[in-house]
N, C-alpha and C positions, 0 to 999 in steps of 0.2 A: 742215659747218654747214647746207648746203641741207635736209638731212633734218630737223632741229630748226625751222628758220624755215618750212618748209612742208610739213606731214605729208602732204600731198595728192601729194607728189613722191615716188612708189612706187621710182623708181630709187635716188634717193639714199638713201631709208629701207632699202630692201633692201641696199644696201652696208655701210652702216654697222652694220645689223643683223648679217650675216654675220661681220665683224671683230669685234664685242664681245661677241656672244651664244652663243658657243661652249659655255661652261658651262650656259647656260640650254638649248641644243638638246639636249646630253646627258642633263639632267635631263627633257625632256620626252620624248625617245626612252624613258627609263626608264619613265616613266609611261605611255607606249602600250603597251609590252611587258608591263606589268602589267595590262593590260584587254583582255579578248576581242576587242572590236571594233578596239581600236587594233593589237593584234598582227596581226589580218587585213589593216589598212590598210598596216603594214609588210611584210606578206607579199605583197600584191597590189601595192602601189604604184601607187595610181590617179592618173593624171595629169589635170589638168583643160585639155581643150582644145577644140576645135570641135565634136567628137563628143559632148562631154558637156554643152555647151549646147545641141546637137540634142536629146538625150535628156530634159533638163530641159523644153525647149520643149514635148515630148509631153504633158506632164502639165499639161494644161489645168485650170480650176477645174472640179471636179466637183460635182454636186449632194449635199446632205447624206446623202441617202435613198439615194445610189449607193455602189458601191465604185469605189475609184482603179484604174488598171492597175498590175499588179505592176512592181516595181522590178527593174533589172537593172545590173549594175556596168558602169564604162566607165574604159579607160586614164585760207562768208561769213556771215551774220546769224543771229540766233536765232530768227528769225520761222518759225513751223511747221516746228521741226525734227523731221522724222519721215520716214520713207521705206518705209512699212509696205504690204503687201498680206494683211490680214486678210480675215474673212470678208466676201463682196461682198453689198452692199444686197439682190440678189435671193435671198438665201438660199443661194447656192452656197458651197461650201467650198474656199479655196485651198490647194493643195499647195505644200509647200515647193519642188518644181522649178519650178512655175509663177511662184511669187514669185522665184526666182532668176533664171529667164530675163526675166521682166519687169523685175527690176531692173538687169541688162545691157543690155537694150534702151532703157530709159529714159535710162540715163546713156551710151548708146553705148560701153560698155565690151567689149572683146575681152579674156578671160582669156589668151590667148597673147601679149598684149604686156607682160605681166609680164616684168620682169629676171630672165634665168636666174641660178642661183647659181654665184659664180667665185672666192670666197675659202673656201670650205669644203672640205678635201681628202679627210677620211673620207666614203665614197660613203652610210653609212647616215645620218650627221649632214647630208650633202648634200640627202639626200630629204627629211629633216625638215624642213629650212629651206624647201626647195622646197614641201612641203606646207602649212606655215604661211604661207607667201607667197599659195598658190593658195587657200586657204581663207578669206581676209581678205573676199572678196564675200559669201560664205556667211554669215559673221558680221554683215556689213550688214544682211541679209536677216532674219536671226534677232533682232538686237537692234532692227531697224527704224530704224536710224541712217543717215542720208544721206553722201555723201562730200563734205562741205565740211568746212573746216578744224575748225569746232566738232563736227561729226559724226565725224570722223577721231579728235579727242583724246578725245572720250567713249568712242569703241571702244577707243582705245588703253588707257583706265583699266582697262576690263574685261580686255583682253588681258594688262595688268601683273598684275592679281590671279591669274589663270589660269596663265599661262605663265611670269612672271617674266623676260621680255625686257627687258635693259638700256635698249633703244633706246626702248620703250614708256614707261618712266620718265622718261627724257630729253625725250620728244615731251610729255608730260603737264607737267613742271615747264615747257619752254618756252612752252606754251600759258597756263600760268597767270601767267607773267611780263609784266609790263606793258613791260618793257626788250626784249624780243624782239617784239613788236607783232604777233604772230599773230592775237591777237584784241581785239576793242575792249571797253571796261570792263563794258558789259553781259553780252557773251558770256562773258568770264572769270567773272562772277558766276553765270551759268547753269552754267558748267562746274563751279564750286567749290561752289555749293549745291545743285545738282540731279543733276548726273551723276556726280560722284565719290561721293555717297552711293548713287546707283544702282549704279554698278558695284562698290563695296564690297559692297552688300546682295547683288546678284545673283551676284558671285563666289564669296560665303560658302555662297551657296544651291546652287551647282553642285557636282558631284562632280569631284574633282582631276583635271585633265587630260583633262574630258571636250570641250573645245574641238577638241583636238585628236586625240581617240581615236574620236571619231563618224566612221562611214563614211558621207559625206553624199551620195555618188552611190548609195547602197541605199536614201537616205532621199527621193528624190524625188517618189515616191507618196504620202508621208505628209502629213497634215493639218498646216499650218504651226504652227499653235497646240498641237497634240497633240505635235509635236516639241519645241517651247519647253517644254510642260510636263515632258516625258521628261528634257530637258537640265537643266532649272532654270532656265531663261533667262527672264527678267522683261523684256517688251518695254521700250525706252527710252520715259520721259516725253515727251510731245508739249509741246515748249514754244512759245509763242506770244508775239509782241512787243506 
């Protein structure tokens, strides 16, 4: 029940997702294997750890007229709901890697703190579950959504469209329910009227399985907005109170 009561509780969310999501994990793996980039991810099995963050941090914002360094692989309220690092005011362009590193630093997140996969016995599916879990912060950066209850609920809506994970559906339903008490009336209205339509619109615009098939570690030097465009991701609307 902790997973639906608080979608920011990543340990509880992870455990429930493993138990109920085997079919969805199999479907995600099949989609990855049908995609060139997804097959490479499954072959290389990149793992997000401290070295990944260090690599991402090396991609500072670069001038629009300059070329970024080349990438390499590596092992509450609705007020101002946005967590974005788009083009800076001084005309520089933010790389995906720089935006990811900034997101982690701003929220004091350590990707190595995420719970390991425990309840998936098949090694291939266990890696897919691990990858799904470790890509979550990448998706926060791409969507521009913050790690609040409302932001997590909005992101779970997009994940549901893209991955079909049962826990995503449970999380969204719990957030929409006044009985669960996750969100106040204003935030439930924002989720229902703004973020659910955004998730449906964006999910339909994206190539199937692209969230899981993208080799994010090779995209750290890519302009954030260019990567969004290529993936078909529309940055989430900024909602102010």
